[in-house]
N, C-alpha and C positions, 0 to 999 in steps of 0.2 A: 518544184521550182522549174519554170520554163527555161528552155535552152538560152533564149535571148537574154533573159534576166540574169542567168548564171554567168554568161560571158561578160555582161556588164559589171557584175559584182567582182569577177575575177580581174577585170581591167582596173577597177578601183583599188583592189588589193595590191596589184602590181605597182600602181602609182605610190601607194603607201609605203611599200617596201623600198622603192627607188628613192624616196625622199627621207628615209630613216637615216639618222646620223651614224657615221662610221668613224672609227679611230683613224687618225692620220698616219699613214705608213711612213716609216723612215726611208730616206733615200737608200737604194740598194747598194750604193758604193760605200756607205758608212758602216764600218765594222763595229759592232757592239761588243766591247770587252766585258764579260760577266765578272761578277764578284768571285773570289776564290770559294770553292766548295769543298766540303769534307765528306768522307765516308769511311766505313770500316774496311770494306772489300771492293776493289775495282776489277770488274771483269772486262777484258778487252777482246772484242770479237763476239758477235751475236750469232754465230753459226751453230752447227750441230751440237758441239760441246759447250759453247759459251752460253747458249740459251738455258740449258739445263743447269749449268753452274750458277748462273745468276738467280734463277728461281730457288735453287737449293740454299744458297748463301742467305737470301732474304728470308726464306722459311725458317732458317736456323735462328733468325733474329738479328742478323748483321745488317747494318745500313749499307745497302748495295747500289752501286752505279754500274750500268752496262753501257759501253760505248760501241757503236757499230757504224762502220763507214758507209754502209748501204742504207736502204730504205725499209728493210724488213728483216725479220729473224728467220733462222732456219738454215742458212748457208747452202750446202750441197743439196739438201732435201728440197729446198724451195727455189732459191735463185738459180741453182745449178740444175734443178729438175730431176734429181735422182730420188724420186718420191716413192721408194720402196725400201725403207730402212730394214736392216737386218745385221747380224742374225741375233735374235733374242733367245733362241732355243738351241740346244745341242743334245743329240742322242735322246730326243723325246722329253727333255727336261728344260724348263726355263732357266736361263743363266744371267740374263740382264732384265732388271725390272725398274722400280723406282719411277722417277719423274718422266723419263723418256717414254717408258712403256705406258704411263698414265696418259700422256698426250696422244700417242699413237692409238691407244685403245679408244679414246674418246673420238678420234677422227673416224675410226672404223664404225663405231656406234652411230655417230651423228650423221654420217654419210650413207648409212644403210648398207655398208659393205660387210664382208665376212672374213674372218681370219683363215689363214691356211691351216691344213692339218699338220701340226708340228710333230705328231707321233710317228709319221711315216719314216721307216728306216729300211733300206734295201741293201743286201749284201754287206751288212755290218758298217755301212756308211750312210750319212744323210743323203736322201735322194736329191740329186740336182740342187745344190744349196740355194739357188735363186728361187726355187719354189717355196722355200721357207722364209723368204723375205715378205714383208707386209706392205702391199701396195696401198697407198693412201692418197687422199685429195690434198695436194700440196698447198692450195690456197686456204683450205680449212686449217691446215697445220699452222700457217702463219697467224691466223686469227686466234686460235686456241693458245699458241705459245705466247703471244703478246698479252692475251687476257690473263694468263697465269702469272706473267711477270708483273703486271699491274696489280693484280689481286695480292701478290706477295709484297707489294710496295717497292718493287725494283724501279729505280730511276733510269729509264731508257733514254739514251741520247743518240739518235740517228745522225747520219751525215757528219760524224766526228772521227778524227784520226789522231793518234798520238804523234807529237813532233819532238818531244823531249821528255826524258825520264831521269829523275835524280833521287838518290836515297839520302835523306836528311833526318838525323836524330830519330832513327828507328822507324821512320815513315817514308813513304814514297810521295814525291811531288811530280805529277804528270801534266805536261802542257799539251793541250789538244787544239786543233784547228778544225773549224767546221763552217757550215754555211752562215755567214754573217756573224761569227763569234770566235773569240779566242778564250779558252777556259783553262784554269789551273785547278787541278783536282788533287787534294791531299788525301792519302789513304794509308792504311796500315799494311794491307796485304794486296798483292796483285795476282790475278789468275790470267795467264797468257793463253787465250783461246783463238789466236789469230790464224792458226793452222800453219803459219810460216815461221813460228818462233820469233816473230818480229820484236817483241818486247825483250825477250831473252837476249837477242842480238844487240839491241839498243843499249842495254845496261852493261854490255861488255862480256857476257858469258859466251862460251864457245858453242857454235852450232855446226851441224854436219850436213853434207850433201855430196852425192856422187856427181861425176861429170855428166853421166847419162841420167835422164829422168823419164818417168813414164809420160806418155802423151795425155793431154786432157781430152774431154769430149764435149762437143756442143750438141745438145739434145733438141730434137724437133719431131714433129709428126707431119705426115703427108696425107693428102686426100685427093679426090677427083679422078680416081681410076678404079678399074675393076681387075683385080689380080687374075681372076679366072679367065679373063678375055685377052690377057697380054700374050704377045708372041715372044716367048722367052728365047727362042732361037735367034732373034734379032736384037736382043738386049744383052749386053755383056754380063757375064756371070757375077762380077763384083757387085752388081746392083740387085741381084735376085733376092737376097735375104733382106736387103734394105726395103724393097717393095713389099715383100711378103710379111714383114713384121706387123704391118697394120691390118693384115687381111686374115688373121687366124679366126676360125669360127669354133663354136662350141663342139661341133661334131668331131673336130680334130683332137679334142681333149677329153673325150668321153672316158677314155681308159686311164687318164691321169689319176693318181692316188690322192689328190687334194684339190682344193678349189682356188688355186692361183688364178688371177684374172685371165679371161679368155683371150685378151689382146696383149701382145708383147708390150712391155712397159714403155719402150722408147726406140727411136732411131737416133743415130748419132754419127757425126763425122769426127775423126780423130784430129787433134791439134797438136802436132809434135812439139815437145819441150814447152808445153803450156806452163806458165809461171805466174803466180798471183802475188809474188813477193812485194812488188812495188806498183805504183800506178802506171808506170811506163811499161813494165813487162805484162801486166794484166790487160792493159789496153791492147797491146800487141796480140795477146792470146785471143781476145775477143774478136778483133778485126780479122785475124787469119782464119778463125773458125767460121765467121759469117761469109768471108770470101770463098772459102771452100764449099760451103753449103750452096751458095749462089751458083757456083760452077757446076755442082752436081745437079741442081734443079734445071739449069739450062740444058745440060746434056740429056737428062731424062726426058725432057719435053720433045726431043727429036725422035724418040722411039715410038713405034706403033702402040696405041693404047694409052700412051702417057702424055698425049698432046694437051690434055686439060689438067694435068697434075698440078697441085698447088700446095703451099705450106699451110697446114692447119694450125700449128702452134710452133713457137720458137722460144726457148728459154733465154733468160736475160743475160746470163754469163756462160762462158766456157767453164765447165766443172773441172777443177784441177785435182789431180791425184797425188802429186808429190812435189814438195819444195824442200824446205829445211827442217831438220829435226834437232832437238836439243842434245847436248852431251850431258847426260844426266848422271846421277849418283850410281845408277846401274843401267846398262844397255841390254835390252831384251834381244836375245839372239834368235836366229832361225830355229836352232835346235830346242831352245827354251820353249818356243811357241808351239812347234809341231808336236812336241812330246808332252805338253801341258805341265811343265815343271812347276813344282810347288815353291812358293816363296813365303817366308815368315811374315813379310809385310805386304802380301797381296791384298788389294783393296777392290778389285773388280775383275770380271771375266771378259774374254773375247773368244768368239768362235766364227771363223771364216777361213776358207782355204787361202794359202799363200796365192796371191793374185796379181802377178806382175804383167802389166800391159806393155807391149813393145810395138812401136810403129812398124807396119809392114810385116809383122811376124805373128805367130799364134800367141795367145795368152799363156804364160807359164803358170800352171796351177799345181799346188801340192796340198793334199788333205791332211788333217791332223791324224795322228795315230788313233786306232780304234779306242773309243771311250775317252780320249783326251780332250781337255778344254783348256785353252790358253788363259793365262793369268797375268795380271798387270801389277807389278810391285810398286808401292808408293815411291820408292827411290827413283823409278823411271820417269816420274812426273816432276822431279825436282832438279833443276840445272845445277851443275857443279859450281861451287864458289858463289852461290846466290844467297840473298837474304830476303825473307818475306816475299818469296816468289815461287809460284808453282804453275805448271802448264797442264793443259788437257787437250786431247784431240790428236790429229795425225802427226803433230810435232813431238810426240812421245819419244823418249830416248830408246832407240831400237836400231837394229841393222836393217838394211834395205829390204831384205826378204820378209822379215817379220813385220816390218812396217806396212808392206803391201796388203797384209791381212788386218792389222790393228787399226788401219785408217778408216774402216767402214763405220756406218752411222751408229749402230747399237753399241759397239765398243766405245766410240767417242762419247756417247751419252753416259755410259757407265763411268768413264774417266772424268767427265765434267762434274758429275755428282760427287765422286770421291774427292776431286780436287777442291770443290767448294766446302765440303765438310772439313777437310784438312785445313784450309785457309781460315775457316771459322774458329776451329779449335786453336790454331796458332795465334789468332788475334786474341782469343779469350785467355790464353795462357801467356801471352806476351812473348812468344818465341817465333822462330822460323819454322816452316813446314817440316824440315828434316828432323826437328826435335819433338814432333808430335808422335806419340806411340800409335802404331798401326792398329793395335787392339782397340784403342778409343775411337779411331776413325771408323772401323768396322761396326762397332757398337752404335755409334751415332747414325751411320748409314742405314742400319737395320731399322732404326726408329722411323726412318722416312721411307720405308718400303723398298729399299735397294736390296738386291741379292748379293751377298758378300761371300768370298771364298771362306771355306771352313778351316 
């Protein structure tokens, strides 16, 4: 076909498309109230734990709804940009598997990446724990996580947030508000994966939080400069590492014992007291993070060699480390965690150093005792005085030091899967989660590929 004829045909096609009938859109000011909807399990929050919980609940056969206030799944991994989840291994052995590992593994394979060498142990401790984290393509994680939800028949509802929760006749009635809709969801069990223990607080259960909280991080990448040509004598030392993070080369890592990505995963600015509990506090955290980054960028551009520096990427939200935790049937303590204490009702593992970030100070880190692996008891996922409610993720019942380790992604994935199985069994048995035997939870988890404490 000649070019002129092709253009003519394309023009005709465009006219045809333009004249095709379209459904008349309702005025945007009109709120459409949906009919009441029902499900067995409602997962609130589509972050690191909630995504896994929803997939697991649906795979068990429960009619599952997942509501997420944002536009995509993954939370800290995706929206927050901490796209190197860990730790799935401890002392050369895998300790977190199941659905989270399934998605991460598929990300690595589909993106043509490689796993780190998890067998490397030096001086009786895991070599630099961050080298055992798995760097993934966060955009691909979003796609795969959503696909698995849909394949499992999870009803995903983006842009919705709970505004009221009430327990009626052994079921929950949850009112949500979203874009152009108000919805009433009736369910038997709720899994609170908000990260802030929001639902737990809304139903009147006690939540915990210290006056001081860890800073959040706004993640970004820089480009437009050559680190080797910078005059570091004229650039304040506080910026050296920030600039250097994007400039690591293969030769600098030839002696490293595994294949962690040759570029540092991220740059970040701290956001003191970052809080995602409400729209007001979350907005404030995002604005302050972006304001600080703009300040850094403007100052960097005044230094020799940095005149053309620019932002290559910026994550959507400030990643938050710490807000509220539940007051559960059991509180995991620092000593419990560091020593890998065994619990009769343990349902998942966690392995990460105590990792407490403090604005303007060094990060306080403590490693687990040699050979120890942290364990999460089912009781720590259940709020005191609750009915048909369980949580997963960083709001797990724990003291502040233990929580600074439990909050990481692999641990949250394991909790999400365990909470979903517990909620499913509770629904099936017509009881509350605290009445479900941990032995049955572990047995069901193993059927779905999870690694459970022995």
